[in-house]
C-alpha atoms as a printed R data frame, in Angstrom:
    type eleno elety resid chain resno       x       y       z
1   ATOM     1    CA   UNK     A     1  58.445  26.697  97.947
2   ATOM     2    CA   UNK     A     2  55.429  28.964  97.409
3   ATOM     3    CA   UNK     A     3  54.585  31.871  99.739
4   ATOM     4    CA   UNK     A     4  51.789  31.366 102.252
5   ATOM     5    CA   UNK     A     5  48.423  33.098 101.658
6   ATOM     6    CA   UNK     A     6  49.050  35.340 104.709
7   ATOM     7    CA   UNK     A     7  52.418  36.484 103.385
8   ATOM     8    CA   UNK     A     8  50.901  37.215  99.950
9   ATOM     9    CA   UNK     A     9  48.126  39.259 101.526
10  ATOM    10    CA   UNK     A    10  50.730  41.270 103.482
11  ATOM    11    CA   UNK     A    11  52.739  42.034 100.338
12  ATOM    12    CA   UNK     A    12  49.616  43.129  98.489
13  ATOM    13    CA   UNK     A    13  48.607  45.316 101.413
14  ATOM    14    CA   UNK     A    14  52.079  46.945 101.546
15  ATOM    15    CA   UNK     A    15  51.998  47.537  97.782
16  ATOM    16    CA   UNK     A    16  48.545  49.097  98.029
17  ATOM    17    CA   UNK     A    17  49.680  51.442 100.853
18  ATOM    18    CA   UNK     A    18  52.801  52.403  98.863
19  ATOM    19    CA   UNK     A    19  50.715  53.196  95.792
20  ATOM    20    CA   UNK     A    20  48.307  55.296  97.826
21  ATOM    21    CA   UNK     A    21  51.178  57.176  99.457
22  ATOM    22    CA   UNK     A    22  52.723  57.852  96.047
23  ATOM    23    CA   UNK     A    23  49.426  59.151  94.707
24  ATOM    24    CA   UNK     A    24  48.981  61.361  97.773
25  ATOM    25    CA   UNK     A    25  52.529  62.705  97.437
26  ATOM    26    CA   UNK     A    26  52.006  63.445  93.749
27  ATOM    27    CA   UNK     A    27  48.714  65.199  94.477
28  ATOM    28    CA   UNK     A    28  50.336  67.240  97.245
29  ATOM    29    CA   UNK     A    29  53.212  68.207  94.962
30  ATOM    30    CA   UNK     A    30  50.765  69.331  92.279
31  ATOM    31    CA   UNK     A    31  48.837  71.369  94.825
32  ATOM    32    CA   UNK     A    32  52.074  73.043  95.940
33  ATOM    33    CA   UNK     A    33  52.965  73.880  92.338
34  ATOM    34    CA   UNK     A    34  49.499  75.309  91.684
35  ATOM    35    CA   UNK     A    35  49.620  77.297  94.935
36  ATOM    36    CA   UNK     A    36  53.055  78.728  94.164
37  ATOM    37    CA   UNK     A    37  51.909  79.657  90.656
38  ATOM    38    CA   UNK     A    38  48.770  81.305  92.029
39  ATOM    39    CA   UNK     A    39  50.734  83.161  94.692
40  ATOM    40    CA   UNK     A    40  53.299  84.422  92.169
41  ATOM    41    CA   UNK     A    41  50.537  85.687  89.873
42  ATOM    42    CA   UNK     A    42  48.702  87.269  92.794
43  ATOM    43    CA   UNK     A    43  51.863  89.028  93.996
44  ATOM    44    CA   UNK     A    44  52.632  90.270  90.507
45  ATOM    45    CA   UNK     A    45  49.083  91.592  90.121
46  ATOM    46    CA   UNK     A    46  49.375  93.347  93.492
47  ATOM    47    CA   UNK     A    47  52.729  94.818  92.476
48  ATOM    48    CA   UNK     A    48  51.349  96.133  89.180
49  ATOM    49    CA   UNK     A    49  48.341  97.642  90.933
50  ATOM    50    CA   UNK     A    50  50.601  99.297  93.509
51  ATOM    51    CA   UNK     A    51  52.920 100.717  90.847
52  ATOM    52    CA   UNK     A    52  49.945 102.061  88.897
53  ATOM    53    CA   UNK     A    53  48.761 103.948  91.994
54  ATOM    54    CA   UNK     A    54  52.035 105.056  93.525
55  ATOM    55    CA   UNK     A    55  54.484 105.719  90.703
56  ATOM    56    CA   UNK     A    56  52.602 108.764  89.329
57  ATOM    57    CA   UNK     A    57  51.964 109.974  92.901
58  ATOM    58    CA   UNK     A    58  55.646 109.772  93.846
59  ATOM    59    CA   UNK     A    59  56.663 111.443  90.604
60  ATOM    60    CA   UNK     A    60  54.291 114.303  91.398
61  ATOM    61    CA   UNK     A    61  55.788 114.654  94.891
62  ATOM    62    CA   UNK     A    62  59.306 114.689  93.467
63  ATOM    63    CA   UNK     A    63  58.475 117.269  90.803
64  ATOM    64    CA   UNK     A    64  56.531 119.527  93.141
65  ATOM    65    CA   UNK     A    65  58.918 119.345  96.105
66  ATOM    66    CA   UNK     A    66  56.585 121.265  98.425
67  ATOM    67    CA   UNK     A    67  54.462 118.499  99.915
68  ATOM    68    CA   UNK     A    68  51.313 119.834  98.304
69  ATOM    69    CA   UNK     A    69  50.469 116.370  96.955
70  ATOM    70    CA   UNK     A    70  50.750 114.523 100.281
71  ATOM    71    CA   UNK     A    71  47.030 114.591 101.038
72  ATOM    72    CA   UNK     A    72  46.260 113.109  97.644
73  ATOM    73    CA   UNK     A    73  48.563 110.137  98.094
74  ATOM    74    CA   UNK     A    74  47.061 106.641  98.156
75  ATOM    75    CA   UNK     A    75  46.843 104.782 101.441
76  ATOM    76    CA   UNK     A    76  50.026 102.828 102.224
77  ATOM    77    CA   UNK     A    77  49.456  99.428 103.815
78  ATOM    78    CA   UNK     A    78  52.249  98.003 105.955
79  ATOM    79    CA   UNK     A    79  52.438  94.902 103.738
80  ATOM    80    CA   UNK     A    80  53.160  97.166 100.747
81  ATOM    81    CA   UNK     A    81  56.057  98.994 102.404
82  ATOM    82    CA   UNK     A    82  58.744  97.114 100.489
83  ATOM    83    CA   UNK     A    83  56.942  97.810  97.213
84  ATOM    84    CA   UNK     A    84  56.871 101.464  98.214
85  ATOM    85    CA   UNK     A    85  60.609 101.430  98.950
86  ATOM    86    CA   UNK     A    86  61.378  99.989  95.517
87  ATOM    87    CA   UNK     A    87  59.566 102.892  93.833
88  ATOM    88    CA   UNK     A    88  60.828 105.520  96.278
89  ATOM    89    CA   UNK     A    89  64.447 104.392  95.847
90  ATOM    90    CA   UNK     A    90  64.149 104.193  92.050
91  ATOM    91    CA   UNK     A    91  63.052 107.836  91.838
92  ATOM    92    CA   UNK     A    92  65.794 108.866  94.275
93  ATOM    93    CA   UNK     A    93  68.414 107.134  92.146
94  ATOM    94    CA   UNK     A    94  67.141 108.833  89.008
95  ATOM    95    CA   UNK     A    95  67.292 112.369  90.456
96  ATOM    96    CA   UNK     A    96  69.995 114.479  92.050
97  ATOM    97    CA   UNK     A    97  69.716 115.320  95.733
98  ATOM    98    CA   UNK     A    98  68.436 118.825  95.186
99  ATOM    99    CA   UNK     A    99  65.458 117.386  93.313
100 ATOM   100    CA   UNK     A   100  64.527 114.957  96.108
101 ATOM   101    CA   UNK     A   101  63.327 117.405  98.757
102 ATOM   102    CA   UNK     A   102  59.714 116.365  98.341
103 ATOM   103    CA   UNK     A   103  60.611 112.684  98.616
104 ATOM   104    CA   UNK     A   104  62.642 113.330 101.762
105 ATOM   105    CA   UNK     A   105  59.756 115.225 103.324
106 ATOM   106    CA   UNK     A   106  57.468 112.335 102.445
107 ATOM   107    CA   UNK     A   107  59.900 109.871 104.036
108 ATOM   108    CA   UNK     A   108  59.690 111.799 107.310
109 ATOM   109    CA   UNK     A   109  55.914 111.817 107.182
110 ATOM   110    CA   UNK     A   110  55.792 108.049 106.552
111 ATOM   111    CA   UNK     A   111  58.612 107.288 109.028
112 ATOM   112    CA   UNK     A   112  60.637 105.582 106.328
113 ATOM   113    CA   UNK     A   113  63.819 105.851 108.391
114 ATOM   114    CA   UNK     A   114  62.321 103.987 111.359
115 ATOM   115    CA   UNK     A   115  60.798 101.242 109.230
116 ATOM   116    CA   UNK     A   116  63.891 100.828 107.061
117 ATOM   117    CA   UNK     A   117  66.044 100.663 110.173
118 ATOM   118    CA   UNK     A   118  64.032  97.729 111.464
119 ATOM   119    CA   UNK     A   119  64.631  95.935 108.181
120 ATOM   120    CA   UNK     A   120  68.359  95.722 108.926
121 ATOM   121    CA   UNK     A   121  67.611  92.897 111.327
122 ATOM   122    CA   UNK     A   122  65.384  90.996 108.905
123 ATOM   123    CA   UNK     A   123  66.199  87.374 108.114
124 ATOM   124    CA   UNK     A   124  65.492  87.913 104.397
125 ATOM   125    CA   UNK     A   125  68.552  89.251 102.593
126 ATOM   126    CA   UNK     A   126  66.386  91.150 100.087
127 ATOM   127    CA   UNK     A   127  64.649  93.034 102.904
128 ATOM   128    CA   UNK     A   128  67.945  93.897 104.611
129 ATOM   129    CA   UNK     A   129  69.371  95.123 101.329
130 ATOM   130    CA   UNK     A   130  66.308  97.236 100.596
131 ATOM   131    CA   UNK     A   131  66.379  98.789 104.058
132 ATOM   132    CA   UNK     A   132  70.108  99.486 103.758
133 ATOM   133    CA   UNK     A   133  69.745 101.297 100.442
134 ATOM   134    CA   UNK     A   134  66.771 103.283 101.726
135 ATOM   135    CA   UNK     A   135  68.677 104.486 104.798
136 ATOM   136    CA   UNK     A   136  71.284 106.032 102.534
137 ATOM   137    CA   UNK     A   137  68.581 108.182 100.958
138 ATOM   138    CA   UNK     A   138  66.690 109.074 104.127
139 ATOM   139    CA   UNK     A   139  69.444 111.279 105.546
140 ATOM   140    CA   UNK     A   140  69.048 109.893 109.090
141 ATOM   141    CA   UNK     A   141  72.305 108.792 110.757
142 ATOM   142    CA   UNK     A   142  70.726 106.987 113.712
143 ATOM   143    CA   UNK     A   143  71.536 103.630 112.107
144 ATOM   144    CA   UNK     A   144  75.165 104.576 111.428
145 ATOM   145    CA   UNK     A   145  76.693 101.862 113.610
146 ATOM   146    CA   UNK     A   146  74.395  99.189 112.181
147 ATOM   147    CA   UNK     A   147  75.290 100.197 108.626
148 ATOM   148    CA   UNK     A   148  78.989 100.221 109.452
149 ATOM   149    CA   UNK     A   149  78.664  96.717 110.888
150 ATOM   150    CA   UNK     A   150  77.024  95.611 107.622
151 ATOM   151    CA   UNK     A   151  80.169  96.570 105.691
152 ATOM   152    CA   UNK     A   152  81.682  93.414 107.213
153 ATOM   153    CA   UNK     A   153  78.860  91.229 105.879
154 ATOM   154    CA   UNK     A   154  79.873  88.097 104.016
155 ATOM   155    CA   UNK     A   155  77.381  89.100 101.338
156 ATOM   156    CA   UNK     A   156  79.275  91.322  98.905
157 ATOM   157    CA   UNK     A   157  76.225  93.200  97.621
158 ATOM   158    CA   UNK     A   158  74.955  93.989 101.110
159 ATOM   159    CA   UNK     A   159  78.346  95.153 102.370
160 ATOM   160    CA   UNK     A   160  78.858  97.505  99.427
161 ATOM   161    CA   UNK     A   161  75.298  98.829  99.720
162 ATOM   162    CA   UNK     A   162  75.996  99.658 103.371
163 ATOM   163    CA   UNK     A   163  79.200 101.459 102.366
164 ATOM   164    CA   UNK     A   164  77.341 103.553  99.803
165 ATOM   165    CA   UNK     A   165  74.626 104.376 102.321
166 ATOM   166    CA   UNK     A   166  77.284 105.677 104.722
167 ATOM   167    CA   UNK     A   167  78.845 107.822 101.988
168 ATOM   168    CA   UNK     A   168  75.472 109.328 101.164
169 ATOM   169    CA   UNK     A   169  74.790 110.098 104.826
170 ATOM   170    CA   UNK     A   170  78.125 111.771 105.644
171 ATOM   171    CA   UNK     A   171  80.985 111.534 103.103
172 ATOM   172    CA   UNK     A   172  83.777 112.771 105.381
173 ATOM   173    CA   UNK     A   173  82.837 110.565 108.313
174 ATOM   174    CA   UNK     A   174  82.209 107.637 105.993
175 ATOM   175    CA   UNK     A   175  85.598 107.760 104.263
176 ATOM   176    CA   UNK     A   176  87.424 107.770 107.596
177 ATOM   177    CA   UNK     A   177  85.515 104.616 108.534
178 ATOM   178    CA   UNK     A   178  85.611 102.929 105.124
179 ATOM   179    CA   UNK     A   179  89.282 103.221 104.154
180 ATOM   180    CA   UNK     A   180  90.287 100.590 106.760
181 ATOM   181    CA   UNK     A   181  87.445  98.379 105.499
182 ATOM   182    CA   UNK     A   182  88.716  98.719 101.923
183 ATOM   183    CA   UNK     A   183  92.186  97.734 103.120
184 ATOM   184    CA   UNK     A   184  91.025  94.468 104.661
185 ATOM   185    CA   UNK     A   185  88.274  93.519 102.202
186 ATOM   186    CA   UNK     A   186  90.186  92.071  99.282
187 ATOM   187    CA   UNK     A   187  86.884  90.751  97.898
188 ATOM   188    CA   UNK     A   188  85.582  94.271  97.220
189 ATOM   189    CA   UNK     A   189  86.231  94.791  93.483
190 ATOM   190    CA   UNK     A   190  88.051  97.906  92.366
191 ATOM   191    CA   UNK     A   191  85.202  98.674  89.962
192 ATOM   192    CA   UNK     A   192  82.689  98.735  92.846
193 ATOM   193    CA   UNK     A   193  84.850 100.775  95.220
194 ATOM   194    CA   UNK     A   194  85.668 103.481  92.664
195 ATOM   195    CA   UNK     A   195  82.095 104.886  92.395
196 ATOM   196    CA   UNK     A   196  81.826 105.023  96.204
197 ATOM   197    CA   UNK     A   197  84.987 107.081  96.553
198 ATOM   198    CA   UNK     A   198  84.085 109.207  93.552
199 ATOM   199    CA   UNK     A   199  80.735 110.033  95.143
200 ATOM   200    CA   UNK     A   200  82.475 111.023  98.382
201 ATOM   201    CA   UNK     A   201  84.612 113.562  96.493
202 ATOM   202    CA   UNK     A   202  88.259 114.683  96.770
203 ATOM   203    CA   UNK     A   203  87.699 116.861  99.843
204 ATOM   204    CA   UNK     A   204  86.494 113.913 101.922
205 ATOM   205    CA   UNK     A   205  88.770 111.317 100.354
206 ATOM   206    CA   UNK     A   206  92.231 112.870 100.112
207 ATOM   207    CA   UNK     A   207  93.312 113.094 103.772
208 ATOM   208    CA   UNK     A   208  92.220 109.604 104.914
209 ATOM   209    CA   UNK     A   209  93.416 107.915 101.698
210 ATOM   210    CA   UNK     A   210  96.873 109.525 101.698
211 ATOM   211    CA   UNK     A   211  97.350 108.822 105.404
212 ATOM   212    CA   UNK     A   212  96.284 105.200 104.964
213 ATOM   213    CA   UNK     A   213  98.664 104.659 102.049
214 ATOM   214    CA   UNK     A   214 101.603 106.149 103.907
215 ATOM   215    CA   UNK     A   215 100.994 103.911 106.904
216 ATOM   216    CA   UNK     A   216 100.055 100.698 105.106
217 ATOM   217    CA   UNK     A   217 102.044  97.610 104.228
218 ATOM   218    CA   UNK     A   218 103.213  97.414 100.582
219 ATOM   219    CA   UNK     A   219 100.398  95.083  99.527
220 ATOM   220    CA   UNK     A   220  97.775  97.495 100.845
221 ATOM   221    CA   UNK     A   221  99.655 100.504  99.487
222 ATOM   222    CA   UNK     A   222  99.415  98.956  96.040
223 ATOM   223    CA   UNK     A   223  95.677  98.342  96.465
224 ATOM   224    CA   UNK     A   224  94.865 101.813  97.769
225 ATOM   225    CA   UNK     A   225  97.146 103.720  95.393
226 ATOM   226    CA   UNK     A   226  94.871 102.812  92.486
227 ATOM   227    CA   UNK     A   227  92.292 105.260  93.881
228 ATOM   228    CA   UNK     A   228  94.651 108.254  93.975
229 ATOM   229    CA   UNK     A   229  93.229 109.757  90.737
230 ATOM   230    CA   UNK     A   230  90.089 110.502  92.776
231 ATOM   231    CA   UNK     A   231  92.027 112.457  95.405
232 ATOM   232    CA   UNK     A   232  93.362 116.003  95.303
233 ATOM   233    CA   UNK     A   233  95.803 116.222  92.401
234 ATOM   234    CA   UNK     A   234  98.598 117.948  94.300
235 ATOM   235    CA   UNK     A   235  98.522 115.641  97.317
236 ATOM   236    CA   UNK     A   236  98.220 112.557  95.122
237 ATOM   237    CA   UNK     A   237 101.131 113.655  92.931
238 ATOM   238    CA   UNK     A   238 103.371 114.238  95.940
239 ATOM   239    CA   UNK     A   239 102.547 110.811  97.339
240 ATOM   240    CA   UNK     A   240 103.182 109.038  94.027
241 ATOM   241    CA   UNK     A   241 106.545 110.786  93.744
242 ATOM   242    CA   UNK     A   242 107.471 109.724  97.284
243 ATOM   243    CA   UNK     A   243 106.460 106.132  96.682
244 ATOM   244    CA   UNK     A   244 108.286 105.830  93.369
245 ATOM   245    CA   UNK     A   245 111.406 107.247  95.012
246 ATOM   246    CA   UNK     A   246 111.394 105.074  98.124
247 ATOM   247    CA   UNK     A   247 109.491 101.805  97.652
248 ATOM   248    CA   UNK     A   248 111.137  98.495  96.955
249 ATOM   249    CA   UNK     A   249 107.838  96.761  96.211
250 ATOM   250    CA   UNK     A   250 107.103  95.909  92.607
251 ATOM   251    CA   UNK     A   251 103.381  95.932  93.475
252 ATOM   252    CA   UNK     A   252 103.562  99.527  94.678
253 ATOM   253    CA   UNK     A   253 105.649 100.594  91.690
254 ATOM   254    CA   UNK     A   254 103.094  99.013  89.351
255 ATOM   255    CA   UNK     A   255 100.193 100.819  91.035
256 ATOM   256    CA   UNK     A   256 102.033 104.132  90.932
257 ATOM   257    CA   UNK     A   257 102.834 103.728  87.241
258 ATOM   258    CA   UNK     A   258  99.138 103.196  86.638
259 ATOM   259    CA   UNK     A   259  98.214 106.556  88.167
260 ATOM   260    CA   UNK     A   260 101.272 108.797  87.694
261 ATOM   261    CA   UNK     A   261 100.328 111.926  85.757
262 ATOM   262    CA   UNK     A   262 103.075 114.426  86.487
263 ATOM   263    CA   UNK     A   263 105.872 115.151  83.969
264 ATOM   264    CA   UNK     A   264 108.091 115.698  87.010
265 ATOM   265    CA   UNK     A   265 108.249 111.900  87.373
266 ATOM   266    CA   UNK     A   266 109.361 111.276  83.792
267 ATOM   267    CA   UNK     A   267 112.964 110.554  84.770
268 ATOM   268    CA   UNK     A   268 111.807 107.807  87.140
269 ATOM   269    CA   UNK     A   269 109.407 106.372  84.559
270 ATOM   270    CA   UNK     A   270 112.151 106.292  81.919
271 ATOM   271    CA   UNK     A   271 114.380 104.363  84.287
272 ATOM   272    CA   UNK     A   272 111.649 101.799  84.878
273 ATOM   273    CA   UNK     A   273 111.450 101.110  81.129
274 ATOM   274    CA   UNK     A   274 114.432  98.792  81.666
275 ATOM   275    CA   UNK     A   275 113.077  97.105  84.819
276 ATOM   276    CA   UNK     A   276 113.776  93.339  85.160
277 ATOM   277    CA   UNK     A   277 110.051  92.606  85.559
278 ATOM   278    CA   UNK     A   278 108.196  92.692  82.250
279 ATOM   279    CA   UNK     A   279 104.918  93.977  83.748
280 ATOM   280    CA   UNK     A   280 106.777  97.003  85.148
281 ATOM   281    CA   UNK     A   281 108.252  97.702  81.707
282 ATOM   282    CA   UNK     A   282 104.788  97.370  80.202
283 ATOM   283    CA   UNK     A   283 103.299  99.886  82.648
284 ATOM   284    CA   UNK     A   284 106.249 102.227  82.100
285 ATOM   285    CA   UNK     A   285 105.467 102.165  78.372
286 ATOM   286    CA   UNK     A   286 101.831 103.077  79.066
287 ATOM   287    CA   UNK     A   287 102.926 105.919  81.358
288 ATOM   288    CA   UNK     A   288 105.297 107.236  78.692
289 ATOM   289    CA   UNK     A   289 102.362 107.281  76.298
290 ATOM   290    CA   UNK     A   290 100.552 109.650  78.692
291 ATOM   291    CA   UNK     A   291 103.472 111.806  79.783
292 ATOM   292    CA   UNK     A   292 106.232 111.349  77.218
293 ATOM   293    CA   UNK     A   293 108.111 114.129  75.483
294 ATOM   294    CA   UNK     A   294 109.576 114.017  71.979
295 ATOM   295    CA   UNK     A   295 112.786 112.471  73.238
296 ATOM   296    CA   UNK     A   296 110.770 109.527  74.579
297 ATOM   297    CA   UNK     A   297 109.765 108.487  71.076
298 ATOM   298    CA   UNK     A   298 113.173 106.852  70.677
299 ATOM   299    CA   UNK     A   299 112.832 105.042  74.019
300 ATOM   300    CA   UNK     A   300 109.417 103.686  73.122
301 ATOM   301    CA   UNK     A   301 110.689 102.625  69.713
302 ATOM   302    CA   UNK     A   302 113.483 100.643  71.377
303 ATOM   303    CA   UNK     A   303 110.871  98.973  73.616
304 ATOM   304    CA   UNK     A   304 109.265  97.530  70.473
305 ATOM   305    CA   UNK     A   305 112.136  95.052  70.511
306 ATOM   306    CA   UNK     A   306 111.337  93.772  74.002
307 ATOM   307    CA   UNK     A   307 111.236  89.997  74.477
308 ATOM   308    CA   UNK     A   308 107.751  90.189  76.009
309 ATOM   309    CA   UNK     A   309 104.765  90.633  73.676
310 ATOM   310    CA   UNK     A   310 102.798  92.788  76.124
311 ATOM   311    CA   UNK     A   311 105.679  95.269  76.420
312 ATOM   312    CA   UNK     A   312 105.947  95.537  72.645
313 ATOM   313    CA   UNK     A   313 102.196  95.949  72.320
314 ATOM   314    CA   UNK     A   314 101.913  98.704  74.968
315 ATOM   315    CA   UNK     A   315 104.946 100.503  73.568
316 ATOM   316    CA   UNK     A   316 103.351 100.521  70.121
317 ATOM   317    CA   UNK     A   317 100.063 101.792  71.551
318 ATOM   318    CA   UNK     A   318 101.948 104.517  73.424
319 ATOM   319    CA   UNK     A   319 103.774 105.580  70.280
320 ATOM   320    CA   UNK     A   320 100.668 106.011  68.134
321 ATOM   321    CA   UNK     A   321  98.943 107.865  71.020
322 ATOM   322    CA   UNK     A   322 101.662 110.509  71.401
323 ATOM   323    CA   UNK     A   323 100.148 113.977  70.756
324 ATOM   324    CA   UNK     A   324 102.405 114.757  67.802
325 ATOM   325    CA   UNK     A   325 102.124 111.339  66.175
326 ATOM   326    CA   UNK     A   326 100.185 111.451  62.918
327 ATOM   327    CA   UNK     A   327  99.279 108.720  60.468
328 ATOM   328    CA   UNK     A   328 102.097 109.397  58.037
329 ATOM   329    CA   UNK     A   329 104.700 109.691  60.789
330 ATOM   330    CA   UNK     A   330 103.518 106.482  62.460
331 ATOM   331    CA   UNK     A   331 103.547 104.669  59.121
332 ATOM   332    CA   UNK     A   332 107.060 105.878  58.358
333 ATOM   333    CA   UNK     A   333 108.199 104.695  61.796
334 ATOM   334    CA   UNK     A   334 106.736 101.266  61.146
335 ATOM   335    CA   UNK     A   335 108.500 101.060  57.777
336 ATOM   336    CA   UNK     A   336 111.898 101.675  59.398
337 ATOM   337    CA   UNK     A   337 111.528  98.654  61.686
338 ATOM   338    CA   UNK     A   338 113.502  95.577  60.721
339 ATOM   339    CA   UNK     A   339 112.460  93.374  63.643
340 ATOM   340    CA   UNK     A   340 109.432  91.305  62.596
341 ATOM   341    CA   UNK     A   341 107.942  91.273  66.092
342 ATOM   342    CA   UNK     A   342 108.371  95.031  66.487
343 ATOM   343    CA   UNK     A   343 106.692  95.607  63.125
344 ATOM   344    CA   UNK     A   344 103.803  93.296  64.089
345 ATOM   345    CA   UNK     A   345 103.230  95.307  67.268
346 ATOM   346    CA   UNK     A   346 103.143  98.569  65.315
347 ATOM   347    CA   UNK     A   347 100.792  97.073  62.736
348 ATOM   348    CA   UNK     A   348  98.407  96.083  65.527
349 ATOM   349    CA   UNK     A   349  98.517  99.522  67.148
350 ATOM   350    CA   UNK     A   350  98.046 101.285  63.810
351 ATOM   351    CA   UNK     A   351  95.041  99.105  62.990
352 ATOM   352    CA   UNK     A   352  93.464  99.856  66.355
353 ATOM   353    CA   UNK     A   353  94.039 103.563  65.776
354 ATOM   354    CA   UNK     A   354  92.491 103.388  62.326
355 ATOM   355    CA   UNK     A   355  95.824 104.201  60.652
356 ATOM   356    CA   UNK     A   356  95.576 101.615  57.873
């Protein structure tokens, strides 16, 4: 049964409308693409023009340090403030603090602290991050509480930037506030925390870190103990000795073996070379490589026969790294080995050392 003329006209009309809508959508999409391309090019051209004006001017301010170049600076539009912060921060990061007096004076003149502080509440993550980093360089602690709150941000980069800003503002006050944050933020990588604590320095770090480790649960003790090499050597050594002598946690023992640097703990380290857990034996071998005496050569040699490859490997590395170990001595030691796996471990360590 054929369709009626009215029904056919309706279908044609619907098809025509659909085609027109598709063409309009395609045209609109193309316009959006062209507009985005134009806007990106325009922004890049504005950025290049800004950098060409401001980078030499900021460099002159930083080198002079007296503010003599302030009157010759280009005009700073509000819409270019983030571009300014990028350049201002880059020069700050490239220089030590003593060389940034001119930049800090300029920041006061331009009210960088006030404007950067307002950026902490921005909806754009990039703006919040830029403001956070800038506040660490401004030297103004009025936004302390806001920065401390940002250390709990779900965004890892923003939280760590806030922590660094606090350290730059006041290392001693910052470490007291940040050690509990480090305890609870398991997502903060060790490699990102280390530079923060290193920048704070032993004087600011030692007291809060040692106190936190002594009062923490074993899991947190193990996490925090890895930063003890950054603390005062005497206080850190005493704490490591106490922990090795009292803890029952393999995690804590492992962390302590990673940082122990006192020959006074050699007896404990030697005992751990026979620990039931292979990763403890492995770390004991590494520690013996740092601290071992001549009598420990025999112990490390016996560890070449361990059932676990990693223990054999670290023992071999420790042996060839001993201060008195030379190429001929290491080669002779290898030649005395009858265990194939022990000999393989020594061959690997010798090759890595260049003792072919």
